[in-house]
NUPADREN-48287 format. One record per residue: x, y, z of N, C-alpha, C, O in turn; residue number from 1; residue in three letters. Coordinates in steps of 0.05 Angstrom, whole numbers. Example, Ala and Ser with C-alpha at 12.3 -4.5 7.8 and 13.67 -1.06 7.14 Angstrom:
BEGIN
[[264,-114,156],[246,-90,156],[264,-66,156],[285,-66,169],1,"Ala"],
[[257,-45,142],[273,-21,143],[258,1,157],[268,23,161],2,"Ser"],
***
This chain:
BEGIN
[[17,-24,0],[0,0,0],[18,25,0],[34,29,18],1,"Met"],
[[15,41,-21],[31,66,-22],[17,89,-9],[-7,91,-9],2,"Asp"],
[[33,106,3],[22,130,16],[42,153,13],[65,149,6],3,"Cys"],
[[32,177,19],[48,201,16],[45,218,41],[23,222,51],4,"Tyr"],
[[68,228,51],[69,243,76],[70,273,70],[86,282,54],5,"Leu"],
[[52,287,84],[52,317,82],[57,329,109],[45,320,129],6,"Gly"],
[[74,349,110],[81,361,136],[79,392,133],[89,404,114],7,"Ile"],
[[64,404,151],[61,433,152],[70,442,180],[56,438,200],8,"Asp"],
[[93,456,181],[104,465,207],[100,495,209],[112,510,194],9,"Ile"],
[[84,503,229],[80,532,234],[90,540,261],[101,523,276],10,"Gly"],
[[88,565,267],[98,575,293],[80,566,316],[90,563,338],11,"Ser"],
[[54,561,311],[36,553,332],[29,523,331],[30,509,351],12,"Val"],
[[23,513,307],[16,485,304],[33,471,284],[45,483,266],13,"Ser"],
[[35,444,287],[49,427,268],[30,405,260],[18,392,277],14,"Ser"],
[[27,402,234],[7,383,223],[21,363,205],[37,370,187],15,"Asn"],
[[14,337,208],[25,316,191],[2,299,182],[-16,293,197],16,"Leu"],
[[2,292,156],[-19,275,145],[-7,254,127],[15,256,118],17,"Val"],
[[-23,233,122],[-16,213,102],[-40,210,83],[-63,208,93],18,"Met"],
[[-35,211,57],[-56,207,38],[-49,183,21],[-26,175,18],19,"Val"],
[[-70,171,8],[-65,147,-9],[-61,156,-38],[-58,180,-43],20,"Asp"],
[[-61,137,-56],[-57,143,-84],[-79,159,-97],[-75,170,-119],21,"Asp"],
[[-102,161,-83],[-124,177,-94],[-129,202,-78],[-150,214,-79],22,"His"],
[[-108,210,-62],[-109,235,-46],[-129,234,-23],[-137,254,-13],23,"Asp"],
[[-138,210,-16],[-156,207,7],[-139,208,33],[-118,196,35],24,"Asn"],
[[-149,223,52],[-135,226,77],[-137,200,93],[-159,191,99],25,"Leu"],
[[-114,189,100],[-113,164,115],[-110,169,145],[-124,157,162],26,"Met"],
[[-92,187,152],[-87,194,180],[-78,222,182],[-66,233,163],27,"Arg"],
[[-83,235,204],[-74,262,209],[-67,266,238],[-78,254,256],28,"Lys"],
[[-48,284,242],[-39,292,269],[-38,322,270],[-25,335,253],29,"Val"],
[[-51,334,290],[-50,363,295],[-40,367,323],[-52,359,342],30,"Tyr"],
[[-17,381,325],[-6,385,352],[7,413,353],[13,425,333],31,"Leu"],
[[12,422,377],[24,448,381],[55,446,377],[68,428,386],32,"Arg"],
[[66,467,364],[95,468,359],[110,473,385],[131,462,390],33,"Thr"],
[[99,491,402],[110,498,428],[139,507,426],[155,501,444],34,"Arg"],
[[146,521,405],[173,532,402],[194,513,396],[218,520,395],35,"Gly"],
[[187,487,391],[207,467,385],[198,450,361],[187,429,364],36,"Asn"],
[[202,461,337],[193,447,313],[205,420,308],[192,402,298],37,"Pro"],
[[230,416,316],[244,390,313],[229,369,329],[223,347,319],38,"Val"],
[[224,375,354],[210,356,371],[181,351,362],[171,329,364],39,"Gln"],
[[169,373,351],[141,370,341],[141,351,317],[122,335,315],40,"Ala"],
[[161,353,300],[162,335,277],[166,306,286],[153,288,276],41,"Ile"],
[[183,302,305],[188,275,315],[164,263,329],[157,240,324],42,"Arg"],
[[152,279,346],[128,270,361],[105,265,341],[91,245,344],43,"Asp"],
[[101,283,322],[80,280,303],[83,256,285],[64,241,280],44,"Gly"],
[[108,251,277],[113,227,260],[109,201,275],[99,182,265],45,"Phe"],
[[118,202,300],[115,178,317],[85,171,321],[77,148,319],46,"Ala"],
[[69,192,326],[40,188,329],[27,179,303],[9,162,303],47,"Glu"],
[[36,191,281],[24,185,255],[31,156,247],[15,143,234],48,"Leu"],
[[54,146,256],[63,120,248],[51,97,264],[54,73,257],49,"Ser"],
[[38,104,286],[28,83,304],[7,66,289],[-11,76,276],50,"Glu"],
[[10,40,293],[-10,20,282],[-14,21,252],[-35,14,242],51,"Asp"],
[[6,31,237],[4,30,208],[8,2,198],[24,-13,210],52,"Leu"],
[[-5,-6,177],[-1,-33,166],[28,-37,157],[41,-18,148],53,"Pro"],
[[38,-60,161],[66,-66,155],[73,-64,125],[96,-60,118],54,"Ser"],
[[52,-66,108],[57,-64,79],[55,-36,68],[55,-32,44],55,"Asn"],
[[52,-16,86],[49,12,77],[77,24,72],[94,23,89],56,"Met"],
[[80,35,48],[106,46,40],[102,76,34],[85,83,18],57,"Ile"],
[[119,93,46],[119,122,40],[134,126,14],[158,122,12],58,"Ile"],
[[119,135,-7],[131,138,-33],[139,167,-39],[153,172,-59],59,"Lys"],
[[131,185,-22],[138,213,-26],[132,230,-2],[114,223,14],60,"Gly"],
[[147,252,2],[144,270,25],[143,298,15],[160,306,-1],61,"Val"],
[[124,314,25],[122,342,18],[121,359,44],[108,351,63],62,"Gly"],
[[134,382,43],[134,399,67],[125,428,59],[130,436,37],63,"Thr"],
[[113,441,78],[105,469,75],[104,483,102],[111,471,122],64,"Thr"],
[[96,508,102],[96,523,127],[121,539,132],[141,536,117],65,"Gly"],
[[121,555,153],[145,571,160],[169,554,166],[192,563,164],66,"Ser"],
[[165,529,175],[187,511,181],[191,490,160],[201,468,166],67,"Gly"],
[[184,496,135],[185,476,114],[214,467,107],[218,444,101],68,"Arg"],
[[233,486,109],[261,478,103],[272,460,125],[287,441,119],69,"Tyr"],
[[266,466,149],[275,449,171],[263,421,169],[277,401,172],70,"Leu"],
[[237,419,165],[224,393,163],[234,378,138],[235,353,139],71,"Ser"],
[[241,392,117],[251,379,93],[278,366,99],[283,344,89],72,"Ala"],
[[295,379,114],[321,368,121],[318,344,139],[331,324,135],73,"Val"],
[[300,345,159],[296,323,178],[285,298,164],[292,276,172],74,"Leu"],
[[267,302,145],[253,279,133],[264,270,106],[260,248,98],75,"Thr"],
[[279,288,93],[288,282,66],[265,286,46],[260,268,30],76,"Gly"],
[[252,309,47],[229,314,31],[235,315,1],[257,323,-7],77,"Ala"],
[[216,306,-15],[219,307,-44],[209,334,-55],[218,342,-76],78,"Asp"],
[[190,346,-41],[178,371,-50],[176,391,-26],[167,383,-4],79,"Val"],
[[184,416,-30],[182,437,-10],[168,461,-23],[180,473,-41],80,"Thr"],
[[144,467,-14],[128,489,-26],[119,509,-5],[117,502,19],81,"Lys"],
[[113,533,-14],[102,554,4],[73,548,11],[60,531,-1],82,"Asn"],
[[64,563,31],[37,557,41],[15,564,21],[-6,551,20],83,"Glu"],
[[20,584,4],[0,592,-16],[-6,569,-35],[-29,562,-39],84,"Ile"],
[[15,557,-45],[12,534,-63],[-2,511,-50],[-21,499,-61],85,"Thr"],
[[8,504,-26],[-3,480,-12],[-32,483,-5],[-48,465,-10],86,"Ala"],
[[-40,506,5],[-68,511,12],[-86,511,-12],[-109,501,-11],87,"His"],
[[-76,523,-34],[-92,524,-58],[-97,496,-70],[-119,490,-78],88,"Ala"],
[[-76,480,-70],[-78,452,-80],[-99,436,-64],[-115,422,-75],89,"Val"],
[[-97,438,-37],[-115,423,-20],[-144,433,-23],[-162,416,-24],90,"Ala"],
[[-148,459,-25],[-175,470,-27],[-188,461,-53],[-212,454,-54],91,"Ala"],
[[-173,463,-75],[-184,455,-101],[-190,425,-103],[-207,417,-118],92,"Thr"],
[[-176,409,-87],[-182,381,-86],[-208,376,-72],[-224,358,-81],93,"Lys"],
[[-214,391,-51],[-239,387,-36],[-262,401,-50],[-284,389,-51],94,"Cys"],
[[-258,425,-60],[-279,440,-73],[-268,450,-100],[-256,472,-100],95,"Ile"],
[[-271,435,-121],[-257,441,-147],[-263,469,-158],[-246,481,-171],96,"Pro"],
[[-287,480,-153],[-294,506,-164],[-289,530,-145],[-300,551,-149],97,"Asp"],
[[-273,526,-124],[-267,547,-105],[-255,571,-119],[-239,569,-137],98,"Val"],
[[-265,595,-111],[-254,620,-122],[-238,636,-102],[-220,650,-109],99,"Arg"],
[[-245,634,-76],[-232,650,-56],[-226,632,-31],[-243,618,-22],100,"Thr"],
[[-201,634,-22],[-193,619,2],[-185,639,24],[-167,656,20],101,"Ile"],
[[-199,638,46],[-191,653,70],[-176,635,88],[-187,614,97],102,"Leu"],
[[-152,641,95],[-136,624,112],[-124,640,134],[-110,659,130],103,"Glu"],
[[-129,631,159],[-118,644,182],[-104,624,200],[-117,604,209],104,"Ile"],
[[-79,628,203],[-63,609,219],[-54,621,245],[-65,641,254],105,"Gly"],
[[-34,609,258],[-25,618,284],[-9,644,283],[-10,660,301],106,"Gly"],
[[7,647,261],[25,671,260],[18,690,238],[26,713,239],107,"Gln"],
[[3,681,218],[-4,699,196],[-32,693,185],[-45,674,193],108,"Asp"],
[[-40,710,167],[-65,705,153],[-61,711,123],[-43,727,116],109,"Ser"],
[[-76,698,106],[-73,701,78],[-99,698,63],[-118,686,73],110,"Lys"],
[[-100,710,40],[-123,706,22],[-112,697,-5],[-92,708,-15],111,"Ile"],
[[-126,678,-18],[-118,667,-43],[-141,669,-62],[-163,659,-57],112,"Ile"],
[[-137,681,-85],[-157,684,-106],[-150,664,-129],[-128,665,-139],113,"Ile"],
[[-169,647,-136],[-165,628,-157],[-183,632,-181],[-205,642,-178],114,"Leu"],
[[-173,625,-204],[-189,626,-229],[-185,599,-243],[-163,593,-253],115,"Asp"],
[[-206,583,-244],[-206,557,-256],[-184,539,-244],[-169,525,-258],116,"Gln"],
[[-182,540,-218],[-163,524,-203],[-135,533,-202],[-118,520,-191],117,"Gly"],
[[-129,556,-215],[-102,567,-215],[-101,592,-198],[-119,609,-198],118,"Ile"],
[[-80,595,-181],[-76,618,-164],[-73,643,-182],[-54,645,-198],119,"Val"],
[[-91,662,-179],[-91,686,-195],[-80,710,-180],[-69,729,-191],120,"Asn"],
[[-84,710,-154],[-75,732,-137],[-75,722,-108],[-89,703,-101],121,"Asp"],
[[-59,735,-91],[-58,728,-63],[-47,752,-47],[-34,770,-58],122,"Phe"],
[[-51,751,-21],[-39,771,-3],[-35,758,24],[-50,740,32],123,"Ala"],
[[-15,767,38],[-9,756,65],[-4,778,85],[5,800,78],124,"Met"],
[[-11,773,110],[-4,791,132],[13,776,151],[4,757,165],125,"Asn"],
[[39,783,153],[57,770,171],[68,790,192],[87,784,207],126,"Thr"],
[[56,814,193],[66,835,210],[49,839,235],[59,839,257],127,"Val"],
[[23,842,231],[5,849,253],[-7,823,265],[-15,805,250],128,"Cys"],
[[-8,822,292],[-18,798,305],[-48,797,306],[-60,775,310],129,"Ala"],
[[-61,820,302],[-90,821,304],[-103,803,282],[-96,806,259],130,"Ala"],
[[-120,784,290],[-133,767,271],[-120,740,268],[-130,723,253],131,"Gly"],
[[-98,735,282],[-84,709,280],[-93,691,302],[-105,700,322],132,"Thr"],
[[-87,665,299],[-94,646,320],[-81,651,347],[-93,646,367],133,"Gly"],
[[-56,661,346],[-42,666,371],[-56,688,387],[-56,687,412],134,"Ser"],
[[-67,708,373],[-81,730,387],[-106,719,400],[-113,727,422],135,"Phe"],
[[-120,702,386],[-145,690,397],[-138,673,421],[-153,673,441],136,"Leu"],
[[-116,658,419],[-107,642,442],[-102,659,466],[-110,652,489],137,"Asp"],
[[-89,681,462],[-83,700,484],[-108,711,497],[-110,712,521],138,"Gln"],
[[-128,719,480],[-152,730,491],[-169,709,506],[-182,715,526],139,"Gln"],
[[-169,685,495],[-184,663,509],[-172,658,536],[-186,654,556],140,"Ala"],
[[-145,658,538],[-132,653,563],[-138,676,583],[-142,671,607],141,"Ala"],
[[-138,701,573],[-144,723,590],[-173,722,601],[-178,731,624],142,"Arg"],
[[-191,711,586],[-219,707,595],[-223,681,610],[-245,674,617],143,"Leu"],
[[-201,667,615],[-202,642,629],[-220,622,615],[-237,609,628],144,"Asn"],
[[-217,620,589],[-234,604,573],[-217,587,554],[-197,597,543],145,"Met"],
[[-224,562,550],[-210,545,531],[-216,555,503],[-238,563,497],146,"Asp"],
[[-196,554,486],[-199,565,458],[-221,550,444],[-234,562,426],147,"Ile"],
[[-226,525,450],[-248,510,437],[-275,521,444],[-294,518,429],148,"Gln"],
[[-277,535,467],[-303,546,476],[-307,574,464],[-329,585,466],149,"Glu"],
[[-287,586,452],[-288,613,443],[-310,617,422],[-326,635,424],150,"Phe"],
[[-309,600,402],[-329,602,380],[-357,596,390],[-376,609,380],151,"Gly"],
[[-360,577,408],[-386,570,418],[-398,594,434],[-422,599,432],152,"Glu"],
[[-381,608,449],[-390,631,464],[-399,653,445],[-420,666,450],153,"Ala"],
[[-384,657,424],[-392,678,404],[-419,671,391],[-435,689,386],154,"Ala"],
[[-424,645,387],[-449,637,374],[-473,643,391],[-496,645,381],155,"Ala"],
[[-469,645,417],[-491,650,436],[-497,680,438],[-516,687,452],156,"Arg"],
[[-482,697,425],[-485,726,427],[-512,735,415],[-520,725,393],157,"Ser"],
[[-525,753,428],[-550,765,417],[-544,791,402],[-558,798,383],158,"Arg"],
[[-524,806,412],[-517,831,399],[-488,837,403],[-479,841,426],159,"Gln"],
[[-472,836,381],[-443,840,384],[-437,868,393],[-449,887,385],160,"Ala"],
[[-416,870,410],[-406,896,419],[-385,905,399],[-369,889,390],161,"Val"],
[[-385,931,393],[-366,942,374],[-338,942,388],[-334,955,409],162,"Arg"],
[[-319,928,376],[-291,927,386],[-272,939,365],[-275,933,341],163,"Ile"],
[[-253,955,374],[-233,966,356],[-213,944,349],[-199,934,367],164,"Ala"],
[[-212,936,323],[-196,913,316],[-173,918,298],[-161,899,288],165,"Gly"],
[[-166,943,293],[-144,949,274],[-117,941,285],[-98,938,270],166,"Arg"],
[[-115,938,311],[-90,932,324],[-95,913,347],[-115,917,362],167,"Cys"],
[[-78,893,351],[-82,874,373],[-82,887,400],[-97,879,418],168,"Gly"],
[[-64,907,404],[-62,921,429],[-88,936,435],[-98,935,457],169,"Val"],
[[-97,951,415],[-122,967,418],[-146,949,422],[-164,956,438],170,"Phe"],
[[-147,926,408],[-169,908,411],[-171,897,440],[-192,896,451],171,"Ala"],
[[-148,890,451],[-148,880,478],[-156,901,498],[-172,896,517],172,"Glu"],
[[-146,926,494],[-154,948,512],[-184,953,510],[-197,958,531],173,"Ser"],
[[-195,952,486],[-223,957,483],[-240,935,495],[-261,940,507],174,"Asp"],
[[-231,910,493],[-245,888,506],[-246,891,536],[-267,887,548],175,"Met"],
[[-223,899,548],[-222,904,577],[-242,926,585],[-256,924,605],176,"Ile"],
[[-242,947,568],[-260,970,574],[-289,961,573],[-305,969,590],177,"His"],
[[-296,945,553],[-324,935,550],[-331,916,573],[-354,916,583],178,"Lys"],
[[-312,900,583],[-317,883,606],[-323,900,631],[-341,894,646],179,"Gln"],
[[-308,921,634],[-311,938,657],[-338,953,657],[-349,961,677],180,"Gln"],
[[-349,956,633],[-375,969,630],[-398,949,634],[-421,958,635],181,"Met"],
[[-391,923,636],[-412,904,643],[-425,889,620],[-445,876,624],182,"Gly"],
[[-414,892,596],[-425,877,573],[-422,847,577],[-402,838,588],183,"Tyr"],
[[-441,831,567],[-438,801,569],[-414,792,554],[-406,803,533],184,"Pro"],
[[-401,772,565],[-376,761,553],[-380,751,525],[-364,756,507],185,"Thr"],
[[-403,737,520],[-407,727,493],[-411,749,472],[-403,746,449],186,"Glu"],
[[-423,772,481],[-426,795,462],[-399,808,456],[-394,817,434],187,"Asp"],
[[-381,808,476],[-354,819,472],[-338,801,453],[-324,811,435],188,"Ile"],
[[-341,775,457],[-326,756,440],[-336,758,411],[-320,758,393],189,"Ile"],
[[-362,760,408],[-373,763,381],[-364,789,368],[-358,790,344],190,"Met"],
[[-363,809,385],[-353,835,375],[-324,833,366],[-316,846,346],191,"Gly"],
[[-308,818,381],[-280,813,373],[-278,798,346],[-262,805,329],192,"Leu"],
[[-295,778,343],[-296,763,318],[-302,781,294],[-289,779,273],193,"Cys"],
[[-322,799,298],[-329,817,276],[-306,837,271],[-301,844,248],194,"Glu"],
[[-293,845,292],[-270,864,289],[-247,851,274],[-235,863,257],195,"Ala"],
[[-242,825,280],[-220,811,266],[-227,806,237],[-210,809,219],196,"Leu"],
[[-252,799,232],[-261,796,204],[-259,822,188],[-251,822,165],197,"Ala"],
[[-268,843,201],[-267,870,189],[-238,878,183],[-231,888,161],198,"Arg"],
[[-220,873,202],[-191,879,199],[-179,863,176],[-164,873,160],199,"Asn"],
[[-186,837,175],[-176,819,154],[-185,829,126],[-168,831,108],200,"Tyr"],
[[-210,835,123],[-221,844,97],[-210,871,88],[-206,876,64],201,"Leu"],
[[-205,889,108],[-195,915,101],[-165,916,97],[-155,936,86],202,"Asn"],
[[-151,895,105],[-122,895,101],[-113,873,82],[-104,879,60],203,"Asn"],
[[-116,848,91],[-108,826,73],[-125,825,48],[-115,820,26],204,"Val"],
[[-151,829,51],[-169,827,29],[-173,853,14],[-190,855,-4],205,"Gly"],
[[-158,874,20],[-162,900,8],[-156,899,-22],[-135,890,-31],206,"Lys"],
[[-175,908,-38],[-172,909,-67],[-176,882,-81],[-173,880,-105],207,"Gly"],
[[-183,861,-65],[-187,835,-77],[-217,831,-84],[-234,840,-69],208,"Lys"],
[[-221,818,-106],[-249,812,-114],[-256,784,-102],[-249,764,-113],209,"Arg"],
[[-272,785,-81],[-279,761,-67],[-305,750,-78],[-326,762,-76],210,"Ile"],
[[-303,726,-90],[-326,713,-103],[-330,686,-91],[-312,673,-81],211,"Glu"],
[[-355,677,-93],[-362,650,-84],[-354,629,-105],[-352,636,-129],212,"Ala"],
[[-349,605,-97],[-348,594,-70],[-325,604,-54],[-302,606,-63],213,"Pro"],
[[-331,611,-28],[-310,620,-10],[-305,598,10],[-323,586,22],214,"Val"],
[[-279,591,14],[-271,570,32],[-254,582,54],[-236,599,49],215,"Val"],
[[-261,575,79],[-246,585,103],[-231,561,115],[-244,541,122],216,"Phe"],
[[-205,563,116],[-189,541,127],[-167,552,145],[-163,576,148],217,"Gln"],
[[-153,533,158],[-134,540,179],[-147,534,206],[-171,531,208],218,"Gly"],
[[-131,533,227],[-141,526,253],[-163,544,263],[-181,535,278],219,"Gly"],
[[-162,570,256],[-182,589,265],[-209,584,253],[-229,595,263],220,"Val"],
[[-211,569,232],[-237,563,219],[-255,548,238],[-279,546,233],221,"Ala"],
[[-245,537,260],[-261,523,280],[-279,543,295],[-298,535,308],222,"Ala"],
[[-272,568,294],[-287,589,309],[-312,596,294],[-312,609,273],223,"Asn"],
[[-335,587,305],[-361,592,292],[-368,622,290],[-381,630,271],224,"Arg"],
[[-358,637,310],[-364,666,310],[-350,680,287],[-361,698,275],225,"Gly"],
[[-325,672,281],[-310,685,259],[-322,677,232],[-323,694,214],226,"Leu"],
[[-331,653,230],[-345,645,205],[-370,661,201],[-375,671,179],227,"Arg"],
[[-386,664,222],[-410,680,220],[-404,709,213],[-419,722,198],228,"Ala"],
[[-382,720,224],[-375,747,219],[-367,751,189],[-375,771,177],229,"Ala"],
[[-352,732,178],[-345,733,150],[-370,732,132],[-372,747,113],230,"Phe"],
[[-388,714,139],[-413,711,123],[-429,737,124],[-441,745,103],231,"Glu"],
[[-430,749,147],[-446,774,150],[-434,796,133],[-449,811,121],232,"Lys"],
[[-408,799,134],[-395,821,120],[-392,817,90],[-393,836,74],233,"Met"],
[[-389,792,82],[-386,786,53],[-413,783,39],[-415,787,15],234,"Leu"],
[[-433,775,55],[-459,769,43],[-458,744,26],[-474,741,7],235,"Gly"],
[[-440,727,33],[-436,702,18],[-434,678,38],[-424,682,60],236,"Leu"],
[[-442,655,30],[-437,631,47],[-408,625,48],[-394,627,28],237,"Pro"],
[[-398,617,71],[-370,610,75],[-368,580,81],[-380,571,101],238,"Val"],
[[-354,565,65],[-353,536,68],[-327,529,83],[-306,541,79],239,"Arg"],
[[-329,509,101],[-306,500,116],[-301,470,109],[-318,454,113],240,"Ile"],
[[-278,464,98],[-272,436,91],[-271,418,116],[-268,427,138],241,"Pro"],
[[-275,392,111],[-276,373,133],[-250,373,149],[-250,372,174],242,"Glu"],
[[-227,375,136],[-201,375,149],[-188,403,147],[-165,405,140],243,"His"],
[[-204,423,154],[-196,451,153],[-170,457,168],[-154,474,160],244,"Tyr"],
[[-164,441,189],[-142,447,206],[-115,437,196],[-94,445,205],245,"Asp"],
[[-115,419,176],[-90,408,165],[-88,411,135],[-75,395,122],246,"Val"],
[[-102,431,124],[-103,433,95],[-75,439,82],[-70,429,60],247,"Met"],
[[-58,453,96],[-31,457,86],[-16,431,83],[-3,426,63],248,"Gly"],
[[-18,414,103],[-4,388,102],[-17,370,80],[-2,355,67],249,"Ala"],
[[-43,371,77],[-56,356,56],[-46,365,28],[-40,348,11],250,"Val"],
[[-44,391,24],[-34,401,-1],[-5,392,-6],[2,385,-29],251,"Gly"],
[[12,392,15],[39,383,12],[40,353,4],[57,345,-12],252,"Ala"],
[[23,337,16],[22,308,10],[13,304,-19],[24,287,-33],253,"Ala"],
[[-7,319,-28],[-16,316,-56],[6,324,-75],[9,311,-96],254,"Ile"],
[[21,345,-69],[43,354,-86],[65,333,-87],[77,329,-108],255,"Leu"],
[[69,319,-65],[89,298,-64],[80,274,-82],[97,262,-96],256,"Ala"],
[[54,268,-82],[44,247,-99],[47,254,-128],[55,238,-145],257,"Arg"],
[[40,279,-135],[42,288,-163],[71,288,-172],[77,280,-195],258,"Glu"],
[[89,296,-154],[118,296,-161],[128,268,-167],[143,263,-185],259,"Asn"],
[[118,248,-151],[126,221,-155],[116,210,-181],[131,195,-195],260,"His"],
[[91,217,-189],[80,207,-214],[94,219,-238],[98,205,-258],261,"Leu"],
[[102,244,-235],[115,258,-258],[144,248,-262],[152,242,-284],262,"Ile"],
[[159,247,-240],[187,241,-242],[194,211,-241],[215,203,-252],263,"Asn"],
[[176,196,-229],[181,167,-227],[208,160,-216],[222,142,-225],264,"Gln"],
[[216,175,-195],[241,169,-181],[236,160,-153],[216,167,-141],265,"Arg"],
[[254,144,-142],[251,136,-114],[251,160,-95],[264,180,-100],266,"Pro"],
[[236,159,-74],[235,181,-55],[261,184,-40],[277,165,-37],267,"Thr"],
[[267,209,-32],[291,214,-16],[285,213,14],[302,222,30],268,"Ser"],
[[261,203,21],[253,201,49],[275,186,65],[283,164,57],269,"Phe"],
[[283,198,88],[304,186,104],[296,161,119],[313,144,125],270,"His"],
[[270,158,124],[261,135,139],[255,142,168],[264,162,179],271,"Gly"],
[[239,124,181],[231,129,208],[254,130,228],[254,147,246],272,"Ala"],
[[273,112,225],[296,111,244],[311,137,244],[320,146,265],273,"Ala"],
[[315,149,220],[331,174,219],[316,196,234],[329,212,248],274,"Phe"],
[[290,197,231],[274,219,244],[272,214,274],[275,233,290],275,"Ile"],
[[267,190,283],[261,185,311],[285,180,328],[284,183,352],276,"Leu"],
[[308,173,316],[332,168,331],[353,190,326],[350,205,307],277,"Glu"],
[[372,191,343],[393,212,340],[385,238,353],[362,242,360],278,"Gly"],
[[405,256,355],[401,282,367],[403,304,346],[424,306,333],279,"Glu"],
[[382,320,343],[382,342,324],[386,368,340],[376,372,362],280,"Phe"],
[[402,386,327],[408,411,340],[409,433,319],[422,430,298],281,"Arg"],
[[396,456,325],[397,478,306],[412,501,319],[407,509,342],282,"Thr"],
[[431,513,304],[447,536,313],[447,556,291],[438,551,268],283,"Thr"],
[[457,580,297],[459,601,276],[484,618,282],[493,620,305],284,"Ser"],
[[494,631,262],[516,650,265],[515,671,244],[501,667,223],285,"His"],
[[528,693,248],[528,715,229],[552,713,211],[575,713,221],286,"Glu"],
[[547,710,185],[569,707,166],[583,734,162],[569,754,157],287,"Cys"],
[[609,735,164],[624,759,161],[637,762,133],[655,778,128],288,"Gln"],
[[628,745,114],[640,744,88],[635,768,70],[651,774,52],289,"Gly"],
[[614,783,76],[608,807,59],[590,826,76],[582,819,98],290,"Cys"],
[[585,850,66],[568,869,81],[540,860,87],[526,873,104],291,"Pro"],
[[530,839,74],[503,830,79],[500,820,108],[478,822,119],292,"Asn"],
[[521,809,119],[520,798,147],[497,779,151],[481,782,169],293,"Leu"],
[[494,759,133],[471,741,134],[472,724,160],[493,716,170],294,"Cys"],
[[448,719,170],[446,700,192],[443,672,180],[423,665,167],295,"Glu"],
[[463,656,184],[464,629,172],[455,609,193],[466,607,215],296,"Val"],
[[434,594,186],[423,573,204],[436,546,196],[438,539,173],297,"Val"],
[[443,531,217],[455,505,213],[440,484,229],[434,489,252],298,"Cys"],
[[434,462,217],[422,440,231],[440,415,230],[450,408,209],299,"Ile"],
[[444,403,253],[462,380,255],[446,356,266],[428,359,282],300,"Lys"],
[[455,332,259],[445,308,271],[469,292,281],[486,284,265],301,"Arg"],
[[470,289,307],[493,276,320],[519,288,310],[538,274,303],302,"Asp"],
[[520,315,311],[544,331,304],[551,332,275],[570,345,267],303,"Arg"],
[[535,318,258],[540,319,229],[522,340,217],[497,340,222],304,"Lys"],
[[533,359,202],[518,380,190],[500,369,168],[510,356,149],305,"Val"],
[[474,374,170],[455,365,150],[450,387,129],[446,382,105],306,"Leu"],
[[448,412,138],[441,434,120],[448,461,131],[449,465,156],307,"Ala"],
[[452,480,114],[454,508,120],[433,523,103],[427,514,81],308,"Tyr"],
[[422,544,114],[406,562,98],[406,590,110],[413,593,134],309,"Trp"],
[[398,609,94],[398,637,103],[419,654,90],[417,678,91],310,"Gly"],
[[439,641,78],[461,656,65],[452,663,36],[446,646,20],311,"Asp"],
[[452,689,30],[443,698,4],[461,688,-19],[451,681,-40],312,"Arg"],
[[487,687,-14],[505,679,-35],[508,648,-37],[520,638,-56],313,"Cys"],
[[496,634,-19],[496,604,-18],[524,593,-14],[529,570,-21],314,"Lys"],
[[542,609,-2],[569,599,4],[568,576,23],[581,556,18],315,"Lys"],
[[554,579,45],[553,558,65],[537,533,55],[545,511,58],316,"Trp"],
[[515,539,41],[499,517,30],[515,502,9],[514,477,8],317,"Glu"],
[[531,517,-7],[547,505,-27],[570,489,-16],[580,470,-30],318,"Gly"],
[[579,495,8],[602,481,20],[595,452,25],[612,434,23],319,"Ser"],
[[570,446,31],[562,418,35],[562,403,9],[570,380,8],320,"Leu"],
[[553,416,-12],[553,403,-39],[581,397,-48],[587,376,-59],321,"Gln"],
[[600,415,-42],[628,411,-49],[640,387,-34],[654,371,-46],322,"Thr"],
[[633,385,-9],[643,362,7],[632,336,-4],[646,316,-5],323,"Lys"],
[[606,337,-12],[593,313,-23],[607,305,-49],[611,281,-54],324,"Ser"],
[[613,324,-66],[626,319,-91],[654,307,-87],[662,288,-102],325,"Asp"],
[[668,317,-67],[695,306,-61],[693,278,-51],[710,261,-58],326,"Arg"],
[[672,272,-36],[669,245,-25],[664,225,-48],[673,202,-48],327,"Ala"],
[[649,234,-68],[643,217,-91],[669,213,-108],[668,199,-128],328,"Val"],
***
């Protein structure tokens, strides 16, 4: 039985999936990165591999997310793609006629406009925390509420309170002010959801032609209040895929399968033993080779350098290739 591994490593969550030859999701793992992507990859792969049939063979690996290069080095990925591509591929697989993808993750938010299944335009917000999953996590903790209860509380609101949402700091201050005035918590939460949706559409979605079908994915799509806020402001139904929380990983796995079919080459996957055993360590240093002063990241396994990245001139990255050539 052939399968394909997809990995999406973000600042807040790490997602791993396996799909079969027909892109059907076989297994998925969603866990928190907790500032340690290496351990998240190892834990996620160990959980994903539990009780798998002995005849299952990983024929390809794809990685995406902010930690895609790190996960590619650890696993020996065949395909490494950005989040825009991965999310678009997964969404079109689930909903072939999708025109607009709203994606909100832990550290950033993005909008993707498609035309006949091809990415036509996109925009990302990687600067402001307002509207991201980490901001919602923070507000849920401040209200002494589990993040899973956040959307349910918003759904119980009868009248949303107006919250200033252009900035995460101002939004939090306004929420505290509204609490002190005695507004019901569920109305404040719904007001925050509307503020975040308004901020998203006025910034990330500014100048974009948003057309149906609209798909909302990413971990924040679990928030019923935010979905309702988007539907209210867009005047359009917003669809949420079944596996909305791991769509990036699904897209990476599909790309790995397509890559295998096109190239017909054996996978470069390192294997379970390589990932689960040994000690991985990430370090960085400032290269003094030129005025760019690049921060060069190095990852080692049991003191052996696996990869360098971050150097614009590729001097450090190229040094590994030179050593490999000499060994040959």
